[in-house]
N, C-alpha and C positions, 0 to 999 in steps of 0.2 A: 563509471559504475558498472558492475557486473552482477550476475546472479539475481537473487531475490530483490535487491535494491532497484535493479532495472525494471523488474516486474511491477514494483510499487510505483515508479515514475510513470510507466505506461498506463497503469490503472488510474492514477490521478489525472493524467492527460486525457484519458477517455472520458472521465467524469466532467472535465472542463470542455470537452469537445474540440481539443486541439492536439497537434502532434507533440510528442514529448519534448522536442527541441524548442517548442513555442511556449512552454510553461512559464508563468511569471512568478516562479518560486524556486528556491533551492531546497531540496530535501534536507540537506545538512543543517539548515536553519531551524528545523523542527524536530529532527530525530537524528541520532548518530547512525549513518549508514553502515559503519563497521560493526556496530552492535547488532544490527539486523542480520548481517552476514554471519556473525559469530553464532547467533542463535540458530540460524538455518544450517550451520555446519555441524550441529550436534545430532548425529543419527539416533533415533529412538527417543529423543527428548520431546516432551509434550510442553508446548508453550503457546501463548497468544499475546500479541503486542498490539495495543491500540493507541493511536496518537492522532492529534489534530493538525491540520494545515488549514490555511484560510478557506472557509466555506465547506470544508469536508472533514469527515472522520474516517480514518484509515485503520483497518484491522488486518494483521498478517498472522497466519497460524502456521503451526509446525509442518503441515502438509505442503506448504508453499502457496496456499490459497491467499489471495489478496482481495479484500472487499472494501469498496469505498462507499460510504454513506449507507451502511447496513440499517441504521435506525430509520432512514427514510424509506428503505425497501419494506420494512415491517409495516409502515404506514401506507403501503400500496403504491408508492412512487417508484420510479425506475431505480434499479440498483446496477452499479457497474462492478463487475467481478472479473478479475484476471487471475488465472491459475498458472503456476510455474510448471 
């Protein structure tokens, strides 16, 4: 994986408290990594993609920002954020 999909994996791993290589999930089982890369490759396009993986909700926005568990952050709990 390259680009924004790598950032997504890193953000999920951070939320889990593990290294990306230690994640117990495959991103492709929950969202199409190529679709994320295609969205990210469109300069000037405005978009937001939110999807779920076990125990987490992931949001990716057109700026390259990746947020894991934003809903929990709103409730005052820790938020994990990774920017590209």
